[in-house]
N, C-alpha and C positions, 0 to 999 in steps of 0.2 A: 739684129734687134731694129725691130719697126718702133715709131712714136707716135703717140695720137693726143689731140688736143685735150686739155682738161676743160671741159665744159665749155662755156662759149669764150673763154679766156683764152689768150695766144700761148700759154705755157705749155710746152710738149713734154710729155710722161711717156716713160717707156712703157710697154704694153705687158711687160711684166715687172713686178714692183717686190723689193726683198722686205718680207715681213719679218718681224723680230720678236715674236711673242716666245720662240724658244729660247731666247737670250736669258740668262741670268738663274730664272728659276726659283726664287724666293717665295716662301711661305707657299700659298695653294696654287702658285705656276708650277711647281717643280713638277708634276706629271706632264707638262706640256714640253719641257726641255729644260737643260741644265748647261748651255753653252756657257764658256768663260771666254776671256778677252783674245784667247791665241784662235780660239774658234771663230769667234765674231770676225776679228780681224780677215781670216781666211775666207769668210763668207763673203763678206763686202768685197775683197779683192777679186774674187772670182766673181761675183754680180756686176763690179762696175769694167772688170776686165771683157765681159759679155757683151757691153753695152747698156746694162742697167743704170739709169739714172734716177731712180725712185725707190726711196727708202722710207717704210712706214713703222712708226712706233706708238706708244702712249704712254702717259705718265704711270698709269697703273700696271703695265705689263711689270712683272717681279716687283713690284712694289718701288718703281723708280730703276731698279737695276740696268732694265733695259735701254732706257735712256741713258744712263751712266755709261755703259758699255760703248754703246754706237758713238759717243760722245768721244769717249777713249779712243776707240778705234779709226775713228776719222782723224782725229790729231794726230795720231802716230803714223797713218798710211799718208797723211798730208796730200789728200784728194783737193783740189781746187775748190773752194765753194760753190762757184758759179756753176760748175759741172755737175752738181747735185738738186735734186728736189726733196727736201726731207719734211716729214709728214707726222704730228704728233697728234693727241685728242687729250681732251678732257671732260670729264662729268662724273666719271666713277668714285668710288670713297679712296680719300688719300689717307684718313687719318681718323680717330674715335671722335674728335670734336662734329657738332652740329652743322659747322659749317665748312666740313671738310670734305663736301659731296656736292653735286649738282652743277646747276648753271647759272647761280646767280654772279651778280657782277666781282664780288668779293671773292668767288671761289676760281672762277674764270682770271681775274687779276692776280691770284694767287699762283693759280696754277701757270701761268704761262712763264712767270719769272722762276717758278723751279723747273720748269722743262727747260727753258733756255740754260741754265745754271748746269743742270745734268748733262744736257747735248753739248756745254761747252760753245754755244751760239750767240750771235747777236740776234739773229730773226729765224722763224720757222716760216717753210715757203706754203705748207697747208694745214692749216690748224681747225681740227673737226671737234664737233660736238658728240659725243659718245654714246648717245642715246637721252633719251626723253627726261624732263624734269619735271612733274606736274604741279612741282610747289613754286616755279618761277615764272612768270610771264615772258613768253616770247619774245616781247618787245625788249624786257631787260637785257636778256642773253644776246640778242641781235646788237644791242647798241653798244654792249662793252666788245662784242666783236668788231663793231665798226671801229670803234677807238683803237683797236689793237693793231688794225691794218693802216690808220692814219697815224699813229706814232712809229710805225715801221717794225714793229716786232714780230708780226704776221704779214703775208702776201697775199694770200688767197684763203678762202672759207669753205669749208666740207660740213656736211651732216653724216650720222649713221644711226643706225636702229631706230627709225622713225616710220611712221606711217604714210602713205602719200600725201594725205589730207593735210597733215602737220607740215611737210615739206611743202608744200604748195601755198600754205599759209604762209610760213617764214619767208617765201620768196615775194608773196604781194605786199608783205610789209616793207623787206628789204627796198621795192622798188617804188612803193609809194612815199617812204622817208630819203630815198636818194642814197641808201646805205649799199655798200658793197655785198652781193648777195652771192649764198653758195654757189659753188661750181661744180659740187662733185657730191654724190652718196656714196658711202661704204656700206655695204649691205652683205648678206650671206646669200650665195647664187651658185647654185651647182647644176650637174645634170640630173640629179638625184632630188634638186631642192628649187622647182623652178617657179613657185608662188609669188618669187618677183615679179614676174612677168603680167600678173593680175593687174597692179594698178600701179607700180613704181616704174617698172620698165616704159609704159606709155608716157606716162607723166615726164619722166627723163627724156625721152625721145622729142614730146612737144615743147619742152622749157630749156632744151640743150643743155641738161646734165649731165656729166660724165659719171658711170658707175664704177666703182672701185669694189671688186669682188674679194670678201674673206672666205676663207674656209672652202677654197672651191673643188677640195675633193672630197668633200663631206666630214671633214674629221679622219680622214684616210680611208673610209669604207669604198673610196673609190679609186684607189691606190693601186687594186688587181692584188691585193695581198689577204683580200676578205672575201668569203664568200659564204653561202648558207652553210654549208658542212665546215668551213674552217674559220675559226673566230681569230685569226689573224696571228703575227710574231709574238712572243714575250716582250714587253717595253712598249709595242707600239702606244699611239697616242690616245685611240679609241678603246684600247683596252683598260686603262687608266682614267679616262676622262671623256665620256661617253656625251661627247658634244660636237656639234647641234643636233636636236632631234630630226630624225631621218626614218621614214618609212621604210625599214629595211628589205622586205621584198621586192618593191619597188627599186632599190638602190642596186641590189643585187642583180636585177632584169637588166638594169644600165651596163654594169659590169660584164655580163654575159654578152652584150650587144657589143661592147668595146674590145674585147678580147681576140675576135678575129681581125678588126679593123688594127689594132694594134699588130698582129701577127704580120699582115700586109704590108705595114709599114715599117717593120723591124724595130718597133716603139714598144715603151711600156704602155700600159694600160693608164698608168697617171698622166701621161702626156698626150692621150686621146681626149682624158676628160677637161685636160688645160685647154688644148687644141679647141674642143668644141667651145667654149668659152669665147676665145679670141675670134671666134666667127661669130658673135652675136651683135648686133647693129649699137646696141646701147653701152656696151662694155668699153671702158677708156684705158684699164689696167686692170690684171690680175693678181693679186697679193700672195706669193708663197712664204710658206715658211718651212725651213728643212731642220734637221737634226745633224745632218752631213752635208760635207759639200759635195758629195756624190752625189745626193740625195737633189739638192741645190740645181746642179749643172744640168741635171737630166729635166729638170721641171721646166729651167730655162730653154732648154731647147723645143720647147713646145712651140715658140714663136716661129718656128722654121717649119712648121707642119702644116698640110695645105690639106684639109678634108675634101673628097668629093662630094656632089650633090648625093650622089647613091648613098655615100656613108653618113653625109647628115641626115640625110631622110630615114635611115635605120636607126640612127641614135634619135632622132624625134620620134618616132614610133615606140621605142623604148621607155622615151622620159615624158612622153605627152601628158599633161596636166588632166585630170577630168574635168568635166565641164563644170561650171558653176555660175550662177546667177551674178550679175547681169550679163555677163558673157556670154552665153549661150543665146541671150535673146538678143545680143547686140549681131552677132552672127548671123541669127534669123532676118534682122533688119537689115543688116548690109546685103544679104542675099536677094532680098525684096528690092532693096535700092539701086541694086548693082547685079543684076540675074548674070550677066556674062563674066562676072569676078573682076572686071577693071573698072576702077575709076579714070575717068576721062576728063 
C-alpha cells in the first residue's frame, strides 16, 4: 500500500480508502448494500491487513447505521486509534424537522455529536461537508467547522459535491480569517466521468487540495460486468440504483478499451479502472465500497497495478472529454504562447 499526503497537511492516507455505503441497508440505502456487523468486521480487517488506514463514512449512510457498524467493528477489532484516519460527513437530511438538514451552525454541532456517539470516538480525523446549502452563508459554516477543530472534535476539514468557484470562495474566506481550510475534495470521478477535470482538478492542483474519489467504477458500470448487450448480474448496484448519471455509450467504450489491458495484466476490468485513477496527479485516495470481501480484496489490489504509457494513452483516447469552452480557447492560446509545446 502506498500513502499520499492529504492536501497541504502532513496527514498521510492510504491511496485506497474503505467506503462504507454498503453497511447497514436501512431505508432507501438497501439497494446499495445490507452488510451486517460480521461482514463489516471482515471488511475492515481485510482492508487494514492490506495497509489501508483510511475509512470513509457519513451520518446519512443507512440513516446512521453505517457509522454505528463502523464504531462497533472498530471497538471489537481493537485497532489502535492512531493507526486509522476516520472520515465522516454532515449536510444531508437526518430527520423531518426544519433544522435537521443543511450546514447551519446548529445542524453541524448536532451532527458532530451524533456521529461521534455512533462511531464511539472522541474525534473524527476528516470532517466533510456533504454538499452545498444555499440557505446558510459559507462564513457561518466555516466558523462552525473552525470551532470543531479548535475543540479537538475534528482534526481536518473536507468539502464534497461543490463547484470549483464555491470551493475557491471557501478557501479564500478561511485564509482571510486565519481559519483551518479544506484539505480535500470528495467528488465523483471515473474513466467514464471526467468532468471534474474541467474546473475542479486544475483548481485542486493549484491550491494543493487532495481529491478523494467516490464511485470510481461509475456505480459498477466500469466493473466489466456490464456492456451494451449485457445488463449485468442480478442484484448488481446499477440494476437497482442507477446512479451516478453516466453517458452509457461512452462508458461502454471505456470498458471495451480496458478489456485487453486487463487481460494483458491478468486482472479484472475493475482493477484497471481504479488503477487509471491512481495515475491521476490530483488524486489523494480512491474510495471503494464492496458487497463482498473478495470484491474488496480485488479492488485493493489496484494499488499494485502499474499501467504503461501506451496503456494510459489508449484509455485517454477512449475516455477523453469533448472540447468545451473556455477549455478549447485556453488550448488555442497556449499553443500560440508556447508553439513548441513546452513552458520554460
